[in-house]
VEXDREN-2710 file (C-alpha; in Angstrom, 1 decimal):
% VEXDREN-2710
k/r/px/py/pz
1/MET/175.0/36.7/39.9
2/LYS/177.5/37.4/37.2
3/HIS/180.2/40.1/37.2
4/LYS/180.7/42.3/34.2
5/ASP/183.3/39.9/33.0
6/GLY/180.8/37.1/33.0
7/LYS/182.2/35.2/36.0
8/LEU/179.8/33.9/38.7
9/GLY/179.9/35.7/42.0
10/PRO/179.6/34.2/45.4
11/GLN/176.2/32.4/46.1
12/PRO/174.3/32.9/49.3
13/ASP/173.9/29.8/51.5
14/ARG/170.2/28.7/51.4
15/ARG/170.6/26.7/54.6
16/SER/171.3/30.0/56.4
17/ARG/167.7/31.2/55.7
18/VAL/166.0/27.9/56.8
19/VAL/167.2/28.2/60.4
20/PRO/165.5/31.6/61.2
21/ILE/162.2/30.4/59.5
22/THR/162.2/27.2/61.6
23/ILE/162.8/29.1/64.8
24/MET/160.0/31.6/64.0
25/PHE/157.6/28.7/63.2
26/ALA/158.4/27.0/66.5
27/VAL/157.8/30.3/68.4
28/LEU/154.4/30.8/66.8
29/CYS/153.4/27.2/67.6
30/GLY/154.4/27.7/71.2
31/VAL/152.5/31.0/71.5
32/SER/149.4/29.3/69.9
33/PHE/149.4/26.4/72.4
34/TYR/149.9/28.8/75.3
35/LEU/147.0/31.0/74.3
36/GLY/144.8/28.0/73.6
37/GLY/145.5/26.7/77.1
38/ILE/144.4/30.0/78.6
39/PHE/141.1/30.2/76.7
40/CYS/140.2/26.6/77.1
41/SER/140.9/26.4/80.8
42/GLU/137.4/27.2/81.7
43/ARG/135.8/24.7/79.3
44/ASN/134.2/22.5/81.9
45/LYS/133.0/25.1/84.4
46/ILE/129.7/25.9/82.6
47/GLU/127.1/23.3/81.7
48/VAL/123.8/24.1/80.1
49/LYS/121.2/21.9/81.9
50/ASP/118.0/23.1/80.3
51/VAL/117.5/24.7/76.9
52/THR/114.8/26.9/78.4
53/LYS/117.2/28.6/80.9
54/VAL/118.9/31.8/80.1
55/VAL/122.4/32.8/81.2
56/SER/121.9/34.8/84.4
57/SER/124.6/37.4/83.9
58/PRO/126.2/38.8/80.7
59/LYS/129.5/38.9/82.6
60/GLU/129.8/35.1/82.5
61/SER/132.1/33.9/79.8
62/VAL/130.6/30.9/77.9
63/VAL/133.5/29.4/75.9
64/SER/132.5/25.7/75.8
65/PRO/130.4/24.0/73.2
66/LEU/126.6/24.4/74.0
67/GLN/125.4/21.3/75.8
68/LEU/121.7/20.7/74.9
69/LYS/119.5/18.4/76.9
70/ALA/116.3/17.0/75.4
71/THR/113.1/18.4/76.9
72/ALA/110.0/16.1/77.0
73/PHE/106.5/17.6/76.8
74/PRO/103.5/15.8/78.2
75/GLU/100.5/14.9/76.1
76/CYS/97.4/17.1/76.5
77/SER/94.2/15.4/77.6
78/SER/92.0/13.9/74.9
79/ASP/89.5/16.8/75.2
80/TYR/92.2/19.0/73.6
81/GLN/92.2/17.2/70.3
82/ASP/90.7/20.2/68.6
83/TYR/92.7/22.8/70.6
84/THR/93.6/25.9/68.6
85/PRO/95.1/28.4/71.2
86/CYS/94.0/31.7/69.6
87/THR/90.5/30.5/68.6
88/ASP/89.5/28.5/71.7
89/PRO/85.7/28.4/72.3
90/ARG/86.4/27.9/76.0
91/ARG/87.6/31.5/76.2
92/TRP/84.8/33.1/74.0
93/LYS/82.9/34.4/77.0
94/LYS/85.8/36.8/77.8
95/TYR/85.1/38.8/74.6
96/GLY/82.2/40.7/73.3
97/TYR/79.4/39.3/71.0
98/GLN/79.0/42.6/69.1
99/ARG/80.0/42.0/65.5
100/LEU/81.2/38.5/66.5
101/THR/84.3/39.8/68.1
102/PHE/84.6/36.6/70.2
103/MET/85.3/34.6/67.0
104/GLU/88.4/36.6/66.1
105/ARG/92.0/35.7/66.9
106/HIS/92.5/36.1/70.7
107/CYS/95.7/34.5/72.0
108/PRO/95.8/33.5/75.6
109/PRO/98.2/35.3/78.1
110/ALA/101.4/33.5/79.1
111/PHE/99.9/32.0/82.3
112/GLU/97.1/30.3/80.3
113/ARG/99.2/28.9/77.6
114/LYS/99.3/25.1/77.3
115/GLU/102.7/23.4/77.1
116/CYS/101.6/19.9/76.0
117/LEU/101.4/18.0/72.8
118/VAL/97.9/18.1/71.2
119/PRO/96.8/14.5/70.6
120/PRO/95.2/13.3/67.4
121/PRO/91.5/12.1/67.7
122/ASP/91.0/8.6/68.9
123/GLY/91.3/6.2/65.9
124/TYR/93.2/8.7/63.8
125/LYS/94.7/7.4/60.5
126/PRO/97.1/8.9/58.0
127/PRO/95.0/11.1/55.7
128/ILE/93.8/9.8/52.4
129/LYS/96.2/10.8/49.6
130/TRP/95.5/13.5/47.0
131/PRO/93.6/13.7/44.8
132/ASN/91.2/11.1/46.3
133/SER/91.2/13.2/49.5
134/ARG/89.2/15.9/47.8
135/ASP/86.2/13.7/47.7
136/GLU/86.6/11.7/50.9
137/CYS/88.3/11.6/54.3
138/TRP/88.4/9.3/57.4
139/TYR/85.6/10.0/59.8
140/ARG/87.8/9.5/62.8
141/ASN/90.2/12.2/61.6
142/VAL/87.4/14.9/61.8
143/PRO/84.8/13.2/64.0
144/TYR/82.2/16.0/63.9
145/ASP/78.6/14.7/63.9
146/TRP/76.9/18.0/64.3
147/ILE/77.8/19.5/60.9
148/ASN/77.0/16.1/59.3
149/LYS/73.5/16.2/60.7
150/GLN/72.9/19.9/60.1
151/LYS/74.1/20.1/56.5
152/SER/73.2/16.6/55.2
153/ASN/70.2/18.0/53.3
154/GLN/72.4/20.5/51.5
155/ASN/74.9/17.8/50.3
156/TRP/77.9/19.4/51.9
157/LEU/79.1/16.0/53.2
158/ARG/77.7/12.7/54.2
159/LYS/78.9/9.9/56.5
160/GLU/79.2/6.4/55.0
161/GLY/80.8/3.8/57.1
162/ASP/84.2/5.0/58.4
163/LYS/84.4/7.9/55.9
164/PHE/83.0/11.3/55.2
165/HIS/82.2/11.8/51.5
166/PHE/82.0/15.3/49.9
167/PRO/79.5/15.3/47.0
168/GLY/80.3/18.9/46.2
169/GLY/76.9/20.3/47.2
170/GLY/76.1/23.6/48.8
171/THR/73.2/25.8/49.7
172/MET/73.4/27.7/46.4
173/PHE/74.6/24.8/44.2
174/PRO/72.2/21.9/44.7
175/ARG/73.3/20.4/41.3
176/GLY/76.9/20.2/42.6
177/VAL/79.8/22.6/42.7
178/SER/81.1/21.8/39.2
179/ALA/77.8/22.9/37.6
180/TYR/77.9/26.0/39.7
181/VAL/81.5/26.9/38.7
182/ASP/80.6/26.2/35.0
183/LEU/77.9/28.8/35.2
184/MET/80.3/31.2/36.9
185/GLU/82.9/30.7/34.1
186/ASP/80.2/31.6/31.5
187/LEU/79.7/34.9/33.4
188/ILE/83.4/35.5/33.9
189/PRO/85.5/34.4/30.9
190/GLU/88.6/35.6/32.6
191/MET/88.5/32.5/34.8
192/LYS/89.4/30.4/31.7
193/ASP/92.4/32.2/30.2
194/GLY/94.8/32.6/33.2
195/THR/93.7/36.2/34.0
196/ILE/92.3/35.1/37.4
197/ARG/94.7/33.1/39.5
198/THR/94.1/33.8/43.2
199/ALA/90.7/33.8/44.9
200/ILE/89.3/34.0/48.4
201/ASP/86.1/32.3/49.5
202/THR/84.5/33.9/52.6
203/GLY/82.3/31.6/54.6
204/CYS/83.7/28.7/52.7
205/GLY/81.9/25.8/54.5
206/VAL/83.9/22.6/53.7
207/ALA/85.7/24.4/50.8
208/SER/84.1/22.6/47.9
209/TRP/84.2/25.7/45.7
210/GLY/88.0/26.1/46.3
211/GLY/88.5/22.4/45.7
212/ASP/86.8/22.5/42.3
213/LEU/88.8/25.5/41.2
214/LEU/92.2/23.8/41.7
215/ASP/91.7/21.8/38.5
216/ARG/90.9/25.0/36.7
217/GLY/94.2/26.7/37.6
218/ILE/92.8/29.0/40.2
219/LEU/94.3/28.9/43.7
220/THR/91.7/29.6/46.3
221/LEU/92.2/30.5/50.0
222/SER/89.1/29.3/51.8
223/LEU/88.2/31.3/54.9
224/ALA/85.8/30.4/57.7
225/PRO/85.5/31.0/61.4
226/ARG/85.3/28.4/64.2
227/ASP/81.6/28.6/65.0
228/ASN/78.7/26.3/65.9
229/HIS/79.5/24.4/62.7
230/GLU/82.7/23.4/64.5
231/ALA/86.0/23.8/62.6
232/GLN/84.9/23.8/58.9
233/VAL/88.4/24.7/57.9
234/GLN/89.5/21.4/59.5
235/PHE/87.5/19.6/56.8
236/ALA/89.2/21.7/54.1
237/LEU/92.7/20.9/55.3
238/GLU/91.9/17.2/55.7
239/ARG/90.8/17.2/52.1
240/GLY/94.0/18.9/51.0
241/ILE/92.4/22.2/50.1
242/PRO/94.0/25.6/51.0
243/ALA/92.2/27.1/54.0
244/ILE/92.7/29.4/57.0
245/LEU/90.6/30.2/60.1
246/GLY/89.3/33.7/60.0
247/ILE/86.3/36.0/60.1
248/ILE/85.6/39.6/59.0
249/ALA/84.5/41.2/62.3
250/THR/86.5/44.1/63.7
251/GLN/90.0/43.5/62.5
252/ARG/91.5/43.4/59.0
253/LEU/92.1/40.0/57.4
254/PRO/95.8/39.0/57.5
255/PHE/96.5/39.8/53.8
256/PRO/98.0/42.8/52.0
257/SER/96.0/45.1/49.8
258/SER/95.3/44.2/46.2
259/SER/96.0/40.5/46.8
260/PHE/93.2/38.5/45.3
261/ASP/92.0/38.5/41.7
262/MET/88.5/37.3/42.8
263/ALA/86.5/37.2/46.0
264/HIS/83.4/34.9/46.5
265/CYS/80.6/34.6/48.9
266/SER/77.9/31.9/48.5
267/ARG/75.2/32.5/51.1
268/CYS/77.9/33.3/53.7
269/LEU/75.3/35.4/55.6
270/ILE/77.7/38.4/56.0
271/PRO/75.7/41.6/56.5
272/TRP/77.5/43.5/53.7
273/THR/75.6/46.8/53.9
274/GLU/75.6/47.1/57.7
275/TYR/78.0/49.2/59.9
276/GLY/78.7/51.6/57.0
277/GLY/79.5/48.7/54.7
278/ILE/82.7/48.0/56.6
279/TYR/82.9/44.3/55.7
280/LEU/82.6/45.0/52.0
281/LEU/85.1/47.8/52.3
282/GLU/87.6/45.1/53.6
283/ILE/86.9/43.0/50.6
284/ASN/87.6/46.1/48.5
285/ARG/91.0/46.5/50.2
286/ILE/92.2/42.9/49.5
287/LEU/90.8/42.7/46.0
288/ARG/93.1/43.7/43.1
289/PRO/91.9/46.6/40.9
290/GLY/90.1/45.0/38.0
291/GLY/89.2/42.1/40.3
292/PHE/85.8/40.4/40.6
293/TRP/83.4/40.0/43.5
294/VAL/80.9/37.2/43.2
295/LEU/77.8/36.9/45.4
296/SER/75.2/34.1/45.3
297/GLY/72.4/34.0/47.7
298/PRO/70.4/36.8/49.4
299/PRO/69.6/39.3/48.1
300/VAL/70.6/38.1/44.6
301/ASN/67.6/36.8/42.6
302/TYR/65.3/37.9/45.3
303/GLU/62.4/38.0/42.9
304/ASN/62.4/34.2/42.8
305/ARG/64.1/33.3/46.1
306/TRP/62.6/35.5/48.7
307/ARG/60.0/33.0/50.0
308/GLY/62.8/30.6/51.1
309/TRP/64.6/33.3/53.1
310/ASN/62.0/34.0/55.7
311/THR/61.5/37.5/54.6
312/THR/59.4/39.7/52.3
313/ILE/60.0/40.6/48.7
314/GLU/60.1/44.3/49.7
315/GLU/62.8/43.7/52.3
316/GLN/64.9/41.7/49.8
317/ARG/64.4/44.4/47.1
318/SER/65.6/47.0/49.6
319/ASP/68.6/45.0/50.6
320/TYR/69.6/44.5/46.9
321/GLU/69.3/48.2/46.1
322/LYS/71.4/49.1/49.2
323/LEU/74.0/46.7/48.1
324/GLN/74.1/48.0/44.5
325/GLU/74.3/51.6/45.8
326/LEU/77.2/50.8/48.1
327/LEU/79.2/48.9/45.4
328/THR/78.7/51.8/43.0
329/ALA/79.9/54.3/45.6
330/MET/83.0/52.1/46.0
331/CYS/83.8/52.1/42.2
332/PHE/82.4/48.7/41.5
333/LYS/80.2/48.0/38.4
334/LEU/77.8/45.2/37.8
335/TYR/79.7/42.9/35.4
336/ASN/77.2/40.1/34.8
337/LYS/74.3/38.4/36.4
338/LYS/72.3/35.2/35.9
339/ASP/70.0/33.1/38.1
340/ASP/71.5/33.1/41.6
341/ILE/74.9/34.6/40.7
342/ALA/75.8/38.2/40.5
343/VAL/79.3/39.5/39.6
344/TRP/80.7/43.0/40.2
345/ARG/84.1/44.2/39.0
346/LYS/86.3/46.6/40.9
347/SER/87.3/49.6/38.8
348/SER/90.9/50.3/37.9
349/ASP/90.1/53.7/36.6
350/SER/91.7/56.4/38.8
351/SER/89.1/59.0/37.8
352/CYS/86.4/57.2/39.8
353/TYR/88.5/57.1/43.0
354/SER/89.4/60.8/42.7
355/LYS/85.6/61.6/43.2
356/LEU/85.7/59.9/46.6
357/GLY/87.8/62.8/47.9
358/LYS/84.8/65.1/47.8
359/PRO/83.3/66.1/51.2
360/GLU/79.9/64.6/50.4
361/ALA/81.3/61.2/49.3
362/TYR/80.1/58.2/51.3
363/PRO/81.8/56.0/52.1
364/PRO/84.7/58.5/52.2
365/LYS/88.1/57.9/50.7
366/CYS/90.7/56.7/53.2
367/ASP/93.3/59.3/54.2
368/ASP/97.0/58.9/53.4
369/SER/97.9/58.0/56.9
370/LEU/96.2/54.6/56.6
371/GLU/98.8/52.0/55.6
372/PRO/97.1/49.8/53.0
373/ASP/99.1/46.6/53.8
374/SER/98.9/46.9/57.6
375/ALA/96.8/43.8/58.4
376/TRP/98.0/42.3/61.7
377/TYR/95.6/43.3/64.5
378/THR/94.7/46.4/62.5
379/PRO/91.1/47.7/63.1
380/LEU/88.7/47.9/60.2
381/ARG/88.0/51.4/58.9
382/SER/84.8/52.7/57.2
383/CYS/86.5/54.2/54.2
384/VAL/87.4/53.3/50.7
385/LEU/91.0/52.4/50.1
386/ALA/91.9/53.7/46.7
387/PRO/94.5/51.8/44.6
388/SER/97.9/53.4/44.5
389/PRO/98.2/55.5/41.3
390/LYS/101.9/54.6/40.9
391/LEU/101.0/50.9/40.4
392/LYS/100.3/50.5/36.7
393/THR/101.0/46.9/36.0
394/SER/99.5/45.4/39.2
395/VAL/95.9/45.8/38.0
396/LEU/94.3/42.6/36.8
397/GLU/94.1/43.8/33.2
398/SER/97.9/44.4/33.1
399/ILE/99.4/41.8/35.3
400/PRO/100.9/38.8/33.3
401/LYS/98.5/35.9/33.0
402/TRP/99.1/32.6/34.8
403/PRO/101.6/30.9/34.6
404/GLU/103.8/33.7/33.2
405/ARG/103.4/35.8/36.3
406/LEU/105.0/33.2/38.5
407/HIS/108.6/33.9/37.5
408/GLY/108.4/37.5/36.5
409/ALA/109.5/40.2/39.0
410/PRO/106.3/42.0/40.1
411/GLU/106.0/45.8/40.0
412/ARG/105.6/45.9/43.8
413/ILE/109.1/44.5/44.3
414/SER/110.3/48.1/44.2
415/ASP/108.3/48.9/47.4
416/VAL/110.2/46.3/49.4
417/PRO/113.2/47.8/51.2
418/GLY/116.4/46.3/50.0
419/SER/114.8/44.4/47.1
420/SER/115.2/44.7/43.4
421/THR/114.4/42.8/40.2
422/SER/117.9/41.3/40.2
423/ALA/117.5/40.2/43.9
424/PHE/114.1/38.6/43.0
425/LYS/115.6/36.7/40.0
426/HIS/118.5/35.5/42.1
427/ASP/116.2/34.2/44.8
428/ASP/114.0/32.5/42.2
429/SER/117.0/30.7/40.6
430/LYS/118.4/29.8/44.0
431/TRP/115.2/28.0/45.1
432/LYS/115.2/25.9/42.0
433/VAL/118.5/24.5/43.1
434/ARG/117.5/24.2/46.7
435/ALA/114.2/22.4/45.9
436/LYS/116.2/19.6/44.1
437/HIS/118.4/19.2/47.2
438/TYR/115.3/19.1/49.5
439/LYS/113.9/16.3/47.4
440/LYS/117.1/14.3/47.9
441/LEU/116.8/14.7/51.6
442/LEU/113.0/14.1/51.7
443/PRO/112.0/12.0/48.7
444/ALA/108.3/12.3/49.7
445/ILE/108.2/15.9/48.4
446/GLY/106.6/15.8/44.9
447/THR/104.7/12.6/45.7
448/ASP/101.1/12.0/46.9
449/LYS/102.5/11.6/50.5
450/ILE/102.8/15.4/51.1
451/ARG/99.9/17.7/50.3
452/ASN/99.7/20.6/52.8
453/VAL/102.9/22.6/53.2
454/MET/103.8/25.7/55.1
455/ASP/106.8/28.0/54.4
456/MET/107.2/29.5/57.8
457/ASN/109.6/32.3/56.8
458/THR/109.1/33.0/53.1
459/VAL/110.6/36.0/51.3
460/TYR/109.3/36.1/47.8
461/GLY/107.6/32.7/47.7
462/GLY/110.6/31.1/45.9
463/PHE/110.1/27.8/47.7
464/ALA/106.5/27.5/46.6
465/ALA/107.3/28.6/43.1
466/SER/110.0/25.9/42.8
467/LEU/107.4/23.2/43.7
468/ILE/104.6/24.5/41.6
469/ASP/104.4/21.4/39.4
470/ASP/104.2/19.0/42.4
471/PRO/100.9/17.8/43.8
472/LEU/101.0/20.1/46.8
473/TRP/100.2/23.7/47.9
474/VAL/102.2/26.0/50.0
475/MET/101.0/28.6/52.6
476/ASN/103.6/31.3/52.5
477/VAL/104.0/33.1/55.9
478/VAL/105.6/36.5/56.3
479/SER/106.4/37.7/59.8
480/SER/104.3/40.6/60.9
481/TYR/107.5/42.4/62.1
482/ALA/109.7/41.6/59.1
483/VAL/110.0/43.4/55.8
484/ASN/106.7/43.1/54.0
485/THR/107.2/40.9/51.0
486/LEU/103.7/39.3/51.0
487/PRO/102.4/41.6/48.2
488/VAL/105.1/40.2/45.9
489/VAL/104.0/36.6/46.8
490/TYR/100.4/37.4/45.7
491/ASP/101.5/39.2/42.6
492/ARG/103.3/35.9/41.6
493/GLY/100.0/34.0/41.8
494/LEU/100.7/32.4/45.2
495/ILE/98.9/32.7/48.5
496/GLY/100.0/33.4/52.1
497/THR/99.4/35.2/55.3
498/TYR/101.0/37.4/58.0
499/HIS/101.8/35.9/61.4
500/ASP/103.8/36.9/64.5
501/TRP/104.5/33.4/65.8
END
């Protein structure tokens, strides 16, 4: 400092400040070591011997690093190669046969659950790579002779040497699935321009219809139960085609409302007009307003086909009239029809659904207490679920066409608690970066080595969207007890399901 006369004043000694700081630092270090010794004194008293054991008392203090010990599981016996816990034919007798209840999802109680590794079939080989797998698979990977013998005359599949071949035939498309879909595209031009992106095939057989649509930009979820045809879905997955075990019986399908742009049934033998039309009402729930329902087989074209259906022309005419009456009452209109294929379109006009509220309406309109997206162990109801009037851009006529809809924030994002358009866009951009990192860790992603992928805890389907140009498909799974984001996944043009793990 300078005095007023400009002369320097006395300077403080810097060394005098260093000593207190040094002493303080030394004291803090000592205290730190002392406290560390106290807290770490018990570090070797607790040892985790088994990852399945739980700490017996909350009062015990666990302060050491968790010690994990590997647990080995035995291999199941060879007769469990097809074991699917919740659809196990060995337990069917415990459930009723009315409306095929026994084929629904029934998980075993804790004391019946298996804790062993399910073995592959004897002689199993790595699956044939995509896209060749669509047309052939190893016989030893799905060694089911019954379905081969029963369906050989319909060209579903045929065994040649050590392989199954899939000619693309079916009961209603003897000239092959491609010719069948070509005719369908003539009836539904929206299949060609990106309007239709997601579809469901009920009673899918070996999923040839869904397999053909993949090249046409339509992602199909093939659905079939485990029945006397064995696990038809197993063939679909072995071929690399999206599929899931399921049946429309007494419970809702595990999908949100207004999910699919198109639903299809090719001689799936579902009694659509029985039980108050309850099965068709479930199709109405999962079909997007403006969506298409396609039926081939009885009673369509009954005038020419009734002789091969072990019935009379009068019975088939009556069945067709009942079906048409039911669809009209549900606000469907006949869109197109030719030969064995008939197409109906679900109305997106709110005026039609308002008429369902009248006392004399049948089937009646569902009341407001019915949650439209509740689909995990939720019983079917004999009522028409009307589309939400607040959803304007989620109808098929208004939703962006594929592939534009993939990266745009859907309208239903506003229904998800804690979500927003900005949160959606952030998640979308985040997954683009993450996918690049995943491919560094697992270079097989994006090659023909990986085809069937499951995202076990998806949110908006960002992982699947980031891999959309790779030769794979993703089953997006949303927990049944988490925030329901699955409608957003479907609005993006992706597929998924609910599960409780």
